[in-house]
C-alpha positions in Angstrom: -0.5 8.8 -6.5 1.7 6.4 -4.6 -1.3 4.1 -4.0 -2.1 4.1 -7.7 1.4 3.0 -8.5 1.2 0.2 -5.9 -2.1 -1.0 -7.3 -0.7 -1.2 -10.8 2.5 -2.9 -9.5 0.4 -5.5 -7.6 -1.5 -6.3 -10.8 1.8 -6.8 -12.7 3.3 -9.0 -9.9 0.2 -11.2 -9.7 0.2 -11.7 -13.5 3.9 -12.5 -13.4 3.2 -15.0 -10.6 0.5 -16.7 -12.6 2.9 -17.1 -15.5 5.6 -18.5 -13.2 3.0 -21.0 -11.8 2.0 -22.0 -15.3 5.6 -22.9 -16.1 5.7 -25.1 -13.0 9.0 -26.8 -12.3 10.1 -27.1 -16.0 13.1 -24.9 -15.4 15.4 -24.5 -12.4 14.3 -21.5 -10.3 17.7 -19.8 -10.5 17.6 -20.0 -14.3 14.1 -18.6 -14.3 15.3 -15.6 -12.3 18.4 -15.2 -14.5 16.5 -15.3 -17.8 13.8 -13.0 -16.5 16.5 -10.4 -15.8 18.5 -11.1 -19.0 15.5 -10.4 -21.2 14.6 -7.2 -19.4 18.2 -5.7 -19.2 18.6 -4.5 -22.8 15.2 -2.7 -22.7 16.1 -1.1 -19.3 19.5 -0.1 -20.6 18.0 1.5 -23.7 15.5 3.4 -21.5 18.3 4.7 -19.4 20.5 5.8 -22.3 17.6 7.4 -24.2 16.7 9.5 -21.2 20.3 10.4 -20.5 19.9 9.0 -17.0 22.8 7.8 -14.8 23.6 4.1 -15.0 24.8 3.7 -11.4 23.0 4.5 -8.2 24.5 6.8 -5.6 23.8 4.7 -2.6 25.6 1.4 -3.5 25.5 0.0 0.0 21.7 0.3 0.3 21.3 -1.1 -3.3 23.4 -4.2 -2.3 21.2 -4.8 0.7 18.1 -4.3 -1.4 19.4 -6.7 -4.0 20.4 -9.5 -1.6 17.0 -9.4 0.2 15.2 -9.0 -3.2 17.0 -12.1 -4.6 16.1 -14.1 -1.5 12.4 -13.0 -1.7 12.2 -13.8 -5.4 13.7 -17.3 -5.1 11.5 -18.2 -2.1 8.4 -16.8 -3.8 9.0 -18.7 -7.0 9.5 -21.8 -5.0 6.2 -21.3 -3.2 4.4 -20.6 -6.4 5.4 -24.0 -7.8 4.4 -25.9 -4.6 1.1 -24.3 -3.3 -2.0 -22.7 -4.9 -1.5 -19.2 -6.3 -4.1 -17.6 -4.0 -2.5 -19.1 -0.8 0.9 -17.9 -1.9 -0.3 -14.3 -2.5 -2.4 -14.4 0.7 0.6 -15.3 2.8 2.6 -12.5 1.1 0.1 -10.0 2.5 1.8 -10.3 5.9 4.4 -7.9 4.4 2.6 -4.7 5.4 2.7 -5.7 9.1 6.4 -6.5 8.8 6.9 -3.2 7.1 5.1 -1.3 9.7 7.1 -2.9 12.5 10.5 -2.4 10.7 9.9 1.2 9.3 10.7 3.1 12.5 14.0 1.2 12.9 15.2 1.2 9.3 13.9 4.4 7.7 12.6 6.4 10.8 9.0 6.3 9.5 6.0 5.7 11.8 2.5 4.8 10.5 -0.5 6.8 11.7 -3.1 4.9 13.8 -5.6 4.9 10.8 -3.0 3.0 8.8 -2.4 0.5 11.5 -6.2 -0.1 11.6 -6.2 -0.6 7.9 -3.4 -3.1 8.1 -5.1 -4.9 10.9 -8.4 -5.2 9.0 -6.5 -6.4 5.9 -4.6 -9.1 7.9 -7.8 -10.2 9.6 -9.5 -10.6 6.2 -6.5 -12.5 4.9 -6.4 -14.9 7.9 -10.1 -15.7 7.2 -9.3 -16.4 3.6 -6.3 -18.5 4.3 -7.8 -20.5 7.2 -9.9 -23.2 5.5 -7.4 -24.5 3.0 -3.9 -23.5 4.2 -1.5 -26.4 4.8 1.8 -25.3 6.4 4.0 -27.1 3.8 7.5 -26.1 2.8 5.9 -23.9 0.1 3.9 -22.0 2.7 7.0 -21.4 4.9 8.9 -20.3 1.9 6.2 -17.8 1.0 6.4 -16.4 4.6 10.2 -16.1 4.3 9.7 -14.4 0.9 7.3 -11.9 2.5 9.8 -11.0 5.3 12.7 -10.6 2.9 10.6 -8.5 0.5 9.6 -6.2 3.4 13.3 -5.4 4.0 13.9 -5.0 0.3 11.0 -2.6 -0.1 12.2 -0.5 2.9 15.6 -0.2 1.1 13.7 0.9 -2.0 12.2 3.6 0.1 15.6 4.8 1.2 17.1 4.6 -2.3 14.2 6.8 -3.5 15.8 9.7 -1.5 18.9 9.7 -3.7 18.1 8.0 -7.0 15.4 8.0 -9.7 13.2 4.8 -9.9 14.5 3.7 -13.4 18.1 3.8 -12.1 17.2 1.7 -9.1 15.3 -0.9 -11.2 18.2 -1.1 -13.8 20.8 -1.6 -11.1 18.8 -4.2 -9.2 18.0 -6.2 -12.4 21.7 -6.2 -13.3 22.9 -7.4 -9.9 20.1 -10.0 -9.7 21.2 -11.3 -13.2 24.8 -11.7 -12.0 23.7 -13.5 -8.8 21.2 -15.8 -10.4 23.5 -16.4 -13.5 26.2 -17.8 -11.3 23.7 -19.9 -9.4 22.2 -21.5 -12.5 25.5 -22.0 -14.4 25.8 -25.8 -13.8 22.0 -26.6 -14.1 21.1 -24.5 -17.1 18.5 -26.0 -19.4 17.8 -24.4 -22.8 14.1 -23.3 -22.9 11.7 -24.4 -25.6 10.0 -21.8 -27.8 6.9 -21.9 -25.6 9.0 -21.4 -22.5 10.7 -18.4 -24.1 7.2 -16.8 -24.6 6.4 -17.4 -20.9 9.8 -15.9 -19.9 9.2 -12.8 -22.0 5.9 -12.3 -20.2 7.6 -12.8 -16.8 10.3 -10.3 -17.7 7.8 -7.7 -18.9 5.4 -7.9 -15.9 8.2 -8.2 -13.4 10.1 -5.2 -14.7 7.0 -3.1 -15.0 6.0 -4.1 -11.5 9.5 -3.2 -10.2 9.3 0.2 -11.8 5.8 0.9 -10.4 6.8 -0.4 -7.0 9.8 1.8 -6.9 7.7 4.8 -7.9 5.2 4.0 -5.2 7.8 3.9 -2.4 9.6 6.9 -3.7 6.5 9.1 -3.2 4.6 7.5 -0.3 5.1 6.2 3.2 6.2 2.6 3.4 3.4 1.1 5.6 0.6 2.9 3.8 1.9 2.1 0.3 2.4 -1.6 1.2 -1.1 -1.9 2.7 -2.6 -0.8 -0.7 -1.1 -4.0 -2.2 -4.0 -5.9 -0.7 -5.7 -5.6 -4.1 -3.4 -8.4 -5.3 -5.5 -11.0 -3.4 -8.5 -10.3 -5.5 -6.7 -10.8 -8.8 -5.0 -13.9 -7.5 -8.4 -15.5 -6.6 -9.6 -14.6 -10.1 -6.5 -16.2 -11.8 -6.7 -19.2 -9.5 -10.3 -19.9 -10.4 -10.1 -19.4 -14.1 -6.8 -21.1 -14.8 -6.5 -23.8 -12.1 -10.1 -24.3 -10.9 -9.3 -23.1 -7.4 -12.8 -22.2 -6.2 -12.7 -19.9 -3.1 -14.9 -20.7 -0.1 -17.3 -18.5 1.7 -14.5 -17.3 3.9 -13.1 -15.5 0.9 -16.1 -13.1 0.7 -16.0 -12.3 4.4 -12.3 -11.8 4.4 -12.5 -9.8 1.2 -15.0 -7.4 2.9 -12.4 -6.7 5.6 -9.8 -6.1 3.0 -12.0 -3.6 1.1 -12.9 -1.7 4.3 -9.2 -1.5 5.2 -8.4 -0.3 1.8 -11.0 2.5 1.9 -9.6 3.6 5.3 -6.2 3.6 3.8 -7.1 5.8 0.9 -8.8 8.3 3.3 -5.7 8.3 5.5 -3.4 8.9 2.6 -5.5 11.9 1.5 -5.3 13.6 4.9 -1.9 12.6 6.1 0.2 13.2 3.0 -1.0 16.7 2.0 0.5 18.6 5.0 3.8 16.7 4.5 4.0 17.9 0.9 3.4 21.5 1.9 6.2 21.4 4.4 8.8 19.9 1.9 
């Protein structure tokens, strides 16, 4: 179930990324972050109140760490989206599972089975083949790598928050804190959006909030490295979006790299089936 949630979350995030890229640099990045949260907050609040759910997380210290690294990841990722092709940005972001696997034992005491490491390795090999022909290590590429590293820490914190709080509570609190941080940051550079930009912003808010909820659900019921590795599916959708909307035609390396990613994904699904069942019986 965790892998299904991550696949759906990946689709939401890539769609959101495509909309951010379509907006370009027409609005300051901090304002984009702020309005994305501001639009989503009322709906998240209604959802919380309707379900009689708590409005505040129990682990505030972990939430603050998650929010700080999540804000950093979002800003760097939005910057990268407006400076390099969509596919390159998403491909670089797929270094996150490796970072997660390295950090998991230290931050949440979770180790990945060998089959998951093999899956991650195959995925990274495929991504390196896809990236190699066209990647230019510009500031946008470096910002994408920073975003991937910050997101890895944020996602590990989501995993820890999942032990004490329900996913909707985590998403609502993160969105609220991010709105405060980005609102202060864009106060002096705010530009009133046009009607068309408001439409784009509504789409960003919807897909981002949906992705956050699905992401939180995924980490709440699955091991961090395995769940993160299933997000490789986002590279396929990013290539499709890049081709149809910006004429970014993938090279032959994409098909070879995509083969490695698919094999890694199949190994991952098999490992999740065999590894997770005993754990559930013991709990």
